[in-house]
MARPA-76525 format. One record per residue: chain; residue in one letter; x, y, z of N, C-alpha, C in turn. Coordinates in steps of 0.001 Angstrom, whole numbers, plus 500000, padded with zeros to 6 digits. Each point is the difference from the previous one (the first is absolute). Layout:
<rs>
 c r    npx    npy    npz   capx   capy   capz    cpx    cpy    cpz
 A A      X      Y      Z      X      Y      Z      X      Y      Z
...
</rs>
This chain:
<rs>
 c r    npx    npy    npz   capx   capy   capz    cpx    cpy    cpz
 A M 790098 224743 256053 499930 500375 501380 501046 500201 500672
 A I 499630 501228 500889 500895 500700 500381 500709 499136 501414
 A T 501214 499869 500364 500250 499162 501194 500741 500940 500808
 A E 499636 499684 501432 500726 500655 500597 501738 499766 500393
 A R 500698 501272 500085 501376 499629 500104 500373 499709 501390
 A E 501215 498796 499594 500555 499600 501264 500829 501068 501246
 A V 499559 499666 501165 500099 501320 500715 501534 499092 500580
 A L 501185 501292 500002 501207 499068 500373 500424 500588 501106
 A V 499693 501147 500531 500349 500257 501254 498604 500784 500925
 A C 499571 499340 501104 499171 500710 500566 500171 500642 501793
 A C 499877 500931 500082 500407 500619 501409 498401 500329 500504
 A Q 499853 499151 501447 498964 500218 500746 500059 501102 501075
 A D 499817 500873 500377 499772 501027 501054 501450 499935 500563
 A V 500920 500288 498855 501538 499791 500835 500538 501408 500219
 A A 500875 499623 500737 500692 501288 500977 501060 499446 500307
 A R 500775 501008 500206 501909 499883 500373 500189 501079 500608
 A T 500733 499841 501412 500071 501203 500849 501750 499287 500479
 A Y 500469 501284 499876 501359 499792 500705 500317 500560 501180
 A S 501077 499297 500815 499738 500365 501542 499008 499672 500747
 A S 500092 500541 501292 498447 499572 501097 500239 501096 500687
 A G 498829 500470 500821 499727 500367 500717 500138 501758 499840
 A P 500321 500889 500550 499962 501401 499382 500610 500757 498815
 A A 500954 498718 499863 500961 500292 498596 499753 499140 498847
 A A 498427 499160 500134 499178 499368 499067 499761 501109 498720
 A V 500111 499459 498937 499769 500981 498499 499300 498886 499517
 A V 498684 500032 499260 499250 499207 499432 500318 500357 498540
 A A 500527 499116 499111 500327 500551 498588 498693 499549 498901
 A V 499370 498777 500507 498933 499798 499394 498635 499936 500905
 A H 499291 500448 499631 498641 499570 500566 498720 499252 499452
 A G 500058 498884 500590 498758 499102 499540 499540 500450 498712
 A A 501101 499344 498835 500046 500281 498500 499159 498347 499644
 A T 499201 500497 498980 499174 498800 499406 499870 500096 498505
 A C 500729 499067 499320 500289 500448 498303 500347 498774 499556
 A Q 500151 500061 498513 500520 498406 499160 500308 500557 498892
 A V 501250 498856 499761 500515 500482 498495 499512 498510 499217
 A R 499570 500678 498722 499829 498535 499092 500746 500185 498926
 A A 499990 498918 499425 500716 499359 498694 499839 501271 499412
 A G 501072 500499 498879 499829 500804 499322 499515 501430 500427
 A D 499897 500565 501108 500284 501094 500265 501029 500816 500201
 A R 499681 501785 499634 501003 500587 499667 499481 501112 501207
 A I 500622 499959 501317 499484 500790 500882 501238 501257 500649
 A A 499747 501072 500245 500804 501274 500483 499587 500047 501414
 A I 500599 499771 501138 499758 500463 501056 500419 501415 500492
 A T 499323 501055 500366 501071 501198 499692 499455 500542 501792
 A G 500727 501059 500275 500218 500684 501067 501440 500809 500442
 A P 500035 500848 500615 501291 500651 500397 500804 498828 500819
 A S 501158 500454 500250 501017 499234 500656 499325 499999 501488
 A G 500283 498943 500454 499646 499249 501434 498250 499598 500006
 A S 499293 499884 498751 498805 500305 500526 499888 498436 500251
 A G 500539 499045 499731 500107 498136 500303 500163 499092 498948
 A K 499614 500944 498270 500116 499119 498971 501055 498997 499926
 A S 501140 500560 500327 501111 498773 499683 500082 499139 501193
 A T 499369 500178 501076 499654 499034 500932 498901 498835 499680
 A L 499121 500717 499043 498912 499158 499459 500483 498701 499122
 A L 501082 501094 498889 500735 499224 499239 500613 498652 500392
 A H 500868 500377 501310 500947 498917 500806 498951 499001 500388
 A L 499022 500278 500581 498812 498860 500608 499599 499229 498650
 A M 499907 500376 498937 499299 499219 498972 500993 499414 499079
 A A 501513 500309 500744 501261 499109 499264 500225 498926 501156
 A A 499679 500108 501297 500299 498960 500805 501167 500525 500848
 A L 500355 501112 499595 501404 500443 500327 499994 500669 501483
 A E 498566 499993 500726 499905 500446 501096 498333 498977 500618
 A E 500047 500116 501514 498985 499460 500066 498743 501190 500475
 A P 498887 499345 500043 498785 501145 500321 500084 499810 501823
 A T 499721 501043 500824 500107 499852 501170 498429 499685 500392
 A T 499208 500370 499059 498361 499173 500054 499349 499902 498609
 A G 499220 499530 499928 499410 499517 498553 500557 498669 499340
 A E 500192 499944 498859 500240 498685 499227 500473 500618 498696
 A V 500833 499405 499277 500581 500395 498732 500246 498054 499473
 A T 498907 500099 498779 500206 498481 499589 500196 500356 498644
 A W 500590 499051 499535 500209 499739 498149 499371 498636 499316
 A P 498674 500311 499715 499322 498454 499764 500171 499929 498293
 A G 500719 500986 499407 500046 499532 498664 501326 499685 499658
 A L 501026 499837 501244 501400 499493 499594 499940 498473 500406
 A A 501100 499511 499263 499984 498331 500290 500750 499912 501360
 A E 499900 498971 500502 500654 499732 501411 501603 499986 500017
 A G 500492 500451 500963 501094 500566 500129 500587 501206 500289
 A P 501256 500457 499971 500429 501290 500589 499112 501433 498898
 A V 499429 501015 500642 499422 500750 499766 501586 500819 498782
 A A 501005 499874 500893 501065 500917 499286 500235 499537 498378
 A A 499657 498471 499704 500251 499686 498774 499060 500414 499016
 A Q 498833 500570 500380 498724 500166 498858 499681 501494 500296
 A V 500734 500597 500630 499858 501451 500152 501025 501008 499828
 A G 500243 500758 499472 501318 500815 499550 499732 501212 500347
 A V 501178 500817 500617 500285 501194 500677 500734 500930 499416
 A V 499687 500907 499829 500870 501369 499662 499875 501015 500488
 A F 501382 500171 500689 499930 501216 501125 500574 501113 499345
 A Q 499892 501154 501124 499797 501182 499516 501881 500276 500204
 A G 500601 499429 500743 501731 500336 499866 500551 499013 499612
 A P 501337 500271 500001 501025 498854 499378 499268 498849 500448
 A S 500170 498891 499660 499741 498678 500305 500902 498600 499586
 A L 501090 501117 499118 500967 498809 499334 501388 499785 500872
 A I 500162 498407 500078 501097 499967 500765 501488 500572 499342
 A P 500657 500627 500638 501094 501245 499169 501134 498777 500079
 A A 500287 498817 500710 500882 499158 499239 499897 499155 498756
 A L 498629 499887 499967 499556 499187 498601 500113 500513 498316
 A D 500029 499853 499025 499712 500952 498842 498606 499757 499707
 A V 499380 500624 499112 498852 500154 499567 499021 498734 499839
 A A 500688 499180 498947 499446 498809 499971 499979 499067 501394
 A E 501020 499992 500679 499914 499147 501355 498944 500830 500893
 A N 499568 500795 499940 499023 501060 500744 498487 499329 499520
 A A 499959 499922 498833 498907 499534 499171 499848 498621 500454
 A A 500867 499341 499936 499622 498286 500172 500031 499629 501312
 A L 500328 500799 500958 500230 499494 501425 498740 499499 500444
 A P 498903 500837 500186 498638 499003 500490 499884 498840 499240
 A L 500342 499816 498732 499665 498607 499326 500978 499126 500999
 A V 501317 500394 499974 500946 499299 500567 499706 499149 501666
 A L 499567 501020 500697 499243 499864 501380 498657 499321 499714
 A A 499688 499504 498915 498899 499494 499889 500075 498468 499969
 A G 501311 499809 499769 500696 498432 499548 499948 499817 498602
 A I 499965 501115 499334 500313 499617 498368 501471 499918 499554
 A P 500651 499156 499280 501173 499878 499826 500549 501268 499331
 A E 501229 500561 500511 500374 501162 499838 500205 500351 497992
 A E 500456 499001 499349 499619 500114 498380 498985 500488 499756
 A R 498927 499334 500318 498598 500324 499571 499554 501131 500807
 A A 500536 500653 500953 499193 501129 500761 500598 500760 498960
 A R 501558 499939 499678 500628 501269 499152 499356 499985 498831
 A R 499400 499240 499492 499301 500166 498372 499097 500811 499966
 A R 499244 499148 501349 498592 501251 500329 500365 501268 500023
 A A 500973 500210 500924 500125 501305 500634 500555 500744 498786
 A L 500647 499613 498867 500044 500774 498903 499163 500044 499084
 A D 499234 498725 499889 498433 500485 499124 499562 501336 500515
 A A 499659 499979 501481 499452 500995 500765 500462 501495 499750
 A L 501110 500372 499924 500924 500942 499813 499815 500497 498533
 A A 499787 498811 498964 500081 500829 498639 498547 500518 499904
 A L 498958 499321 500550 498670 500923 499939 499717 500970 500692
 A V 500986 500749 501095 499881 500878 500353 501036 500988 499482
 A A 500327 499756 498762 501536 500744 499375 501069 500392 500904
 A A 500548 498829 500731 500400 500130 500808 501763 498941 499711
 A G 499677 499296 499113 500853 498994 499663 501656 500396 499895
 A D 500155 500941 499636 501523 500767 499691 500305 500422 501349
 A L 499008 499821 500965 500825 500036 501596 500407 498783 500679
 A A 499715 499060 499551 500177 498774 500553 501410 499768 501077
 A D 500991 500472 499441 501392 499685 500517 500479 501507 500760
 A K 499064 500761 500208 500288 501374 500791 499586 499743 501655
 A L 500651 500754 500928 499618 499704 501411 498904 501741 499925
 A P 499336 499117 501067 499305 501273 500309 500078 501572 500488
 A E 501484 499904 500259 500578 501426 500100 499945 500698 498720
 A E 500235 499284 498703 499840 500524 498881 498864 500533 498883
 A L 499051 499266 501242 498693 500616 499068 499546 501124 500730
 A S 499066 501132 498765 498990 501131 500482 498912 499295 500637
 A G 499489 500802 500793 498457 499642 500800 499155 499254 499237
 A G 499614 500786 498513 499333 499243 499236 500152 498657 499652
 A Q 501538 499936 499527 500323 498375 499674 499915 499012 501541
 A A 500424 500376 501173 499696 499184 501000 498420 499415 500222
 A Q 499325 501221 499434 498589 499391 500684 499415 499420 498347
 A R 500648 499798 499029 499954 499187 499127 499998 498423 500312
 A V 501812 499854 500645 500317 498823 500420 499041 499412 501012
 A A 499644 501072 501020 499186 499411 500982 498519 499453 499350
 A I 499464 500329 499269 498921 499563 499120 500237 498644 499094
 A A 501055 500089 499459 500396 498577 499763 500272 499227 500627
 A R 500642 499921 501239 500095 498703 500765 498396 500005 500643
 A V 499112 500945 500100 498511 499104 500097 499604 499325 498903
 A L 500416 500635 498279 499294 499535 499037 500668 498305 499973
 A A 501017 499795 500286 500520 498574 499820 499498 499309 500843
 A L 499413 500468 501644 499373 498751 500734 498340 499600 499342
 A A 499619 501105 498864 498698 499902 499641 499119 499523 500965
 A P 499875 501206 500646 499084 499496 501474 498141 500691 499282
 A R 499110 499684 501195 498712 500253 499150 499523 501357 500323
 A L 501078 500430 501239 499211 501260 500620 501434 501203 499656
 A V 500246 500970 499449 500984 500945 500375 499416 501081 500658
 A L 501102 500558 501122 499855 501107 501014 501052 500786 499772
 A A 499842 501369 499817 501202 501017 499748 499478 500892 500774
 A D 501142 500600 501270 499720 500380 500787 500746 501485 499678
 A E 499079 500999 499556 500754 501281 499676 501045 500027 498843
 A P 499841 499202 499238 501014 499900 498915 500652 500705 499323
 A T 499061 501023 499893 500551 501432 499389 500420 500919 500861
 A G 500461 500106 501286 499823 500805 500884 501010 501047 500140
 A Q 501257 498960 499650 501396 500557 500303 500536 500242 498271
 A L 499312 500155 499113 499769 500322 498481 499489 501384 499371
 A D 500874 500171 499147 499372 501457 499273 498752 499804 499432
 A R 499406 500584 499297 498316 499976 499629 500316 499031 498825
 A A 500837 500578 498852 499587 498912 498879 500601 498424 500297
 A T 501405 499907 500850 500278 498703 500264 498893 499438 500870
 A G 499126 500665 500559 499622 498882 501139 497950 500135 498690
 A Q 500038 500554 499289 499004 499431 499058 500481 499022 499179
 A H 501432 499993 499771 500503 498358 499249 499910 499340 500665
 A I 500373 499740 501098 499730 499092 501219 498328 499718 500216
 A I 499187 500766 499810 498668 499335 500347 499688 499509 498478
 A D 500419 500296 498831 499951 499468 498823 500531 498584 499824
 A I 501045 499727 500800 500667 498642 500063 499171 499000 501199
 A L 499529 500777 501175 499513 498951 500787 498453 499575 499374
 A L 499117 501279 498979 498771 499383 499710 500341 499002 498789
 A A 501095 500203 499302 500417 498806 498822 500602 498547 500576
 A T 500438 500241 501386 500434 498854 500533 499137 499126 500642
 A A 499024 501057 500293 498382 498665 500752 499348 499856 498835
 A D 500155 500535 498761 499255 499204 499203 500566 498873 499094
 A S 501350 500197 500073 500835 498982 499628 500028 498301 500465
 A I 499849 500206 501142 500063 499026 501152 498592 499429 500269
 A G 498587 501180 500010 498857 499921 500257 500000 499841 501408
 A A 500407 500901 500742 500311 500594 501305 498808 501058 500387
 A A 499261 500073 501361 499610 500936 500542 500805 501122 500164
 A L 499662 501607 500240 501215 500849 500437 499333 500811 500753
 A V 500652 500469 500815 499942 501052 501094 501075 500444 500606
 A V 499668 501801 499724 501037 501003 500144 499449 500554 500916
 A T 500993 500279 501107 499919 501335 500893 500618 501067 499519
 A T 499321 501166 500212 500507 501123 499190 499564 501401 500854
 A H 500591 501161 500225 499493 501275 500550 500095 500991 498643
 A D 500008 499248 498762 500298 500706 498468 498441 499884 499415
 A P 499399 500755 499648 498655 499996 499631 499968 499555 498739
 A T 501079 500664 498981 500058 499655 498822 500595 498206 499489
 A V 500448 499744 501005 500229 498604 500068 498965 499000 500595
 A A 499172 500625 500863 498689 499283 500145 498870 499844 499030
 A R 499993 501018 499073 499075 500255 499002 500515 499089 498920
 A R 500810 499140 499881 500603 499177 499171 499587 498232 500085
 A L 499456 500069 501440 499340 498678 500501 498527 500129 499548
 A A 499458 498617 499610 498569 500228 499844 499259 500566 501505
 A E 500464 499874 501398 499201 499633 501063 500541 500894 501163
 A Q 499494 500777 500542 500965 500970 501153 499181 499774 501138
 A W 500867 499593 501267 499820 500358 501306 500818 500681 500532
 A A 499177 500667 501188 500771 501088 500742 500098 499211 501745
 A M 501319 500559 500123 500465 499772 501854 499933 501777 500316
 A H 499250 499843 501235 500062 501078 500869 500031 499726 501553
 A E 501080 500655 500542 500587 499663 501697 500024 498749 499899
 A G 500108 498563 499154 499736 498885 500346 498715 499428 499424
 A R 499243 500858 499462 498693 498985 499990 499976 500212 498507
 A L 499482 498593 499422 499693 500097 498352 498722 500257 499362
 A Q 499897 501081 499759 498524 500896 499192 499865 499945 498698
 A P 498799 500149 499281 499961 500145 498675 500490 501301 499711
 A A 500865 500206 498915 500910 500993 499411 498735 500705 499374
 A P 499872 501335 499740 498804 500745 499281 499900 499663 498592
 A G 498620 499594 499599 499715 499684 498523 500251 498493 499837
 A T 500488 499018 501050 500361 498771 499747 499143 499169 500935
 A R 499951 498807 499807 499677 499028 500677 500942 499140 500586
 A R 500125 499550 501681 500711 499009 500195 499388 498486 500112
 A R 500181 499198 499896 499620 498667 500058 500276 499477 501396
 A S 499100 499600 500825 500084 499383 501404 500061 498766 499997
 A A 500614 498927 500700 499856 498649 500663 498699 499860 499784
 A P 499224 498832 500064 498863 499594 500518 499966 499731 501320
 A A 499089 500105 500704 499720 499603 501237 500339 498637 500318
 A P 500426 499961 501180 500192 498492 500363 498601 499279 500130
 A Q 500184 498886 499554 498542 499070 500001 499835 499218 501241
 A G 500969 500165 501157 499668 499147 501191 501011 499353 500165
 A D 500297 499193 501215 501104 498884 500389 499475 499096 498901
 A M 501323 499643 499033 500003 498853 499632 500647 498772 500809
 A S 500708 500324 500951 500673 498664 500387 499019 499050 500706
</rs>
């Protein structure tokens, strides 16, 4: 029997506008979509197309100007504890070593430091970065820093992993290795994975592709985009 996979995040007619009046810029126009458990999705589009903003809305890093973002498949509590985000640029804290960086979200979530460190070291080992534990971020290459950022997400064991242009500042070979690690990481913790990218070779590594164009979410050529079901009326 085929069962419907759980919806982890749902965007319904979501828009995000920055500033107001003549200076207003609409980064996302009325996007409706959903991410289900087990999904492997690439969001493609050029710089400035709104794909990063959509990812930030899914991660609750930003609030929509209009529309609604919900997380029906997540447990009650902070979204940040169940959604892991890998950023494009440097996201490690310079004053902390690699192990401390990987453990930081766990410590902030109230996990005792010793236990958080053990989980961080296990996560670093899974991304082949265990030998970097005592290094500072300034001692890392770009690819190493991204592996540590992925380990930080892995340590949280989130239901959903969102990666924003994770290969954008890396050479092609290193970028492909980072995608290998992201896919393996998502498989190992049973998480859905959404990756924004302007690189078609990266996008093809994921099972489903969405496209953003001038802030609008649309099906990419030759692919299908699942849309969230239409509202069933006022349930209040």
